[in-house]
N, C-alpha and C positions, 0 to 999 in steps of 0.2 A: 879252399880254406886250408890253412896250415896252423900248427901249434908247435910250441917248443917243448920237447920232452925233458924229463929229468934223468939223472943217473948217467950211465955211459954215453947216452945219446944227447946229453945236454949240449946246447949250442948249435945243434943241427935241427933243421926244419923238416917236419914230416909232411910229405905231400899226400893230400887226400883228393881222390878223384870222385867226380860226380857222374854216376852212371844213370842211364835212362831206362834200363830194363825193369826197374821197379814200377814204372808207369804202365806196364804192358796190360795189366788186367783192366783198369778203368779206362785206359785209352782205347783199347779194342772195343769195349762196350760203347763208349761215347762216339767214336768214329762210325761204327756200324749203325748205331741208332740214328745219328744225324743223317748219314748217307741214305739209309733206308727211308727215313721220313721225307727227305727231299724227293727222292726218285719215285717212291710209291705214290705219294700225294700228288706230285706234279703229273705223273702218268695218269692217275685217276681223273684229275681235273681236265687234262687234255682229252682223254678218251670220252668223257661225258660231254665236253664242249664240242667235240667232233660230231656228236649225234644231233647237234643243233638244239640241245636242251635249253631250257630257260636258265637265266642267271641264278635264280633261287635254287634250282635243282643242282646246278654245278657247285654252288657254295655248300649246299647241304651234303652232297657227296664228299666234298673235300673235308668238311668238318667231321663227318662220320669216319672218314679214313684216318684222320688225325687221332681221334679218341680211340677207335678200335686198334689202330696200329700201336699206339703207345701202351695200351693195356696188354696187347699180345706180346710186345717186346718185353715188358716187365715180367709177365708170367713165364715166357719162354726162357729168359735169362735166369730167373729165380730157380726154375726147375732144373735146368741143365747145370748151372753152377752149383746149385744145392746138391745135386748128385755127385759132382766132383768133390765137394766138401765132405760128403758122407764117406766117400772112398778114402780121402786123406785122413779123416778122423779115425776110420777103422784101422788104417795102417799105423797110426800113432798109438792107438790102444794096444794093438798087437805087439808093437815094439816095446811099449812100457811093460807089458806082461813078460816078454822074453827077457828084458833086462832084470826083472825081479826074480825070475826062475832060472835063467841060464846066463848069468853074468860072464862066466869064463868063455862060453861060446860066442857071446856078443863081442867080447874083447878080441877074440881071434878073428872074428869077422871084420871088425874095424881095422885090425892090423893088416889083414889081407887087402882091404880096399886101398890103404896107403901104399902098400907094396906095389899094387897094380898101377898106382899113379907115379911110381918112380923112386920111392924112398927105399933106402937100404933096410934090410930086415930088422936090424937092431933099432934103427931110428924110427921105423914104422911102429915098432912095439912101444917105444918110449912115447911117441906122439899119441898113440891110442890110449895108453895108460893114463897120461896126463889129462886128456880130454874126457876120459871116463870118470876121472876123479872130479873134474870141474862140473860138467853137465852132460851125463851120458845120453840122455834122451835127445838133447839138442844135437849132439854129435852124430847120432845115428839118423835122426831126421834129415840132417843136412847132407851127410856123406853117403848114407845108404839109400835113403828114400828120395833125396833131392828136394826136400821140403825145408823152407824157412818161414818164419812168421810173416815176412814181407810178401811172400809169394803164395800164401795159402788162399784158397778160393774164398770169396766173400759174396754170398748170394744176394744179400740186401743191397750192397753197393752196386753190384752188376745190374740188378733189377731197376734201381732208382736211376742209375746213370743212363741205362738204355731207354727207359721211358721218357725221361726229361729231355734227352738229346733227340729222340725221335720226334717229340712234340715240337721242339725248337726247329728242327729241320722241316717238319711238315708245315710249319707256319710260313715258311718262305714262299712256296707257290700260292698259298692262300692270300698272302699279302700282295703278291704279284697280280693275282686275279682281281682283288679289290681295286688296286691301282688302275688296272686296265679296264675295269668295269664299263666305263663310258667313253674312254678316250683312245683306247688301243685295241687292236685285235687280240683276243684272249689267248689263243694258242701260241702265237709267236712270243708274246710278252711273258707268259708263264714259262715257256721253254727257255728263253734267253736268260731270264733272271735266275731260274733254277740251276741252269748250267753254270752260270757265274758263281752261284753259291757253292755248287759242288767243287768247282775249281779252287775256291778259297778254302773249303773244308779239307780237300786233299792237301793243300799247301800247309795249313795249320797242323794237320795230323802228322805230316812229315817233319815239320819243325819240332813238334813235341816229342816225336819218336826218334829224331836224328836220322831220318831217311832222306833219300834224294827227293827234292821237292817237285821239280818239273814232272818227273815220272809219276809221282803220286797224283798230281792234279790231272794229268792226261788220262790216267787210268780211270778215275771216277767220272770224268767228263765223257769218256768214250762209253762207259757202261750206262750212264744216265741218258745219253743221246739215243742209244739203241732202245732202251726201255720206253722212252717217250715217243719215238718214231713208231714202234710197234703198237703202242697204245692208241696213237692217233689213227693208225690204219684200222685197228679193231673198232674204234668208235665210228669211223666213217662207214665201215661195213655194216655195223648195226643200224646206223641212221639210214643207209641206202635201202636196206631191206624192210625198214619200218617196224622193227621189233619194239 
């Protein structure tokens, strides 16, 4: 997107770039949740199926895994991201207090930051003074603490995103199990469909984040394959000893 400025820049088009880093918070939670939902639920279904349990027991275990996993993801994300948010807010409160009680020291601090980034001393002072007049707290949050409104931790967003994405991911192996209920071998059907879903998830996550797509897909497929294989072996062991 571009726009035409006024004044000395009139007639020239300003180039605006669209960056993807702002997606990092919710994208991380979404990809983690969906990946965990697919892998953990598929592994659970495969493990229980490997014990030769009844279809009802397999489905019950899968549904329980979906509900428990989604709630666990929500609680875990809320607590961890909430702790991060508390630390950020404490830094903001401290910075606001220092700006009110020691404005000269804060101006010197901002000047030093800009000098460290390559500005000449006089220019660094001018930039610091102008930004302090405009919005001193925002300047210090951004340049001293590395915080901006777009990147502040959001506990509710992280919890909701993780829970809903986990549930969506966990639904994949359950749907595969229902499809295979009477017409296909349960373990191969669940494994194949879940691995395909993991590949698609890795691909979509890479597209959203601007990362290499094939590598992202291969990474999640490899991890999912290992988890499902070990789960199947564990289920067969439990079934063999008759626990």
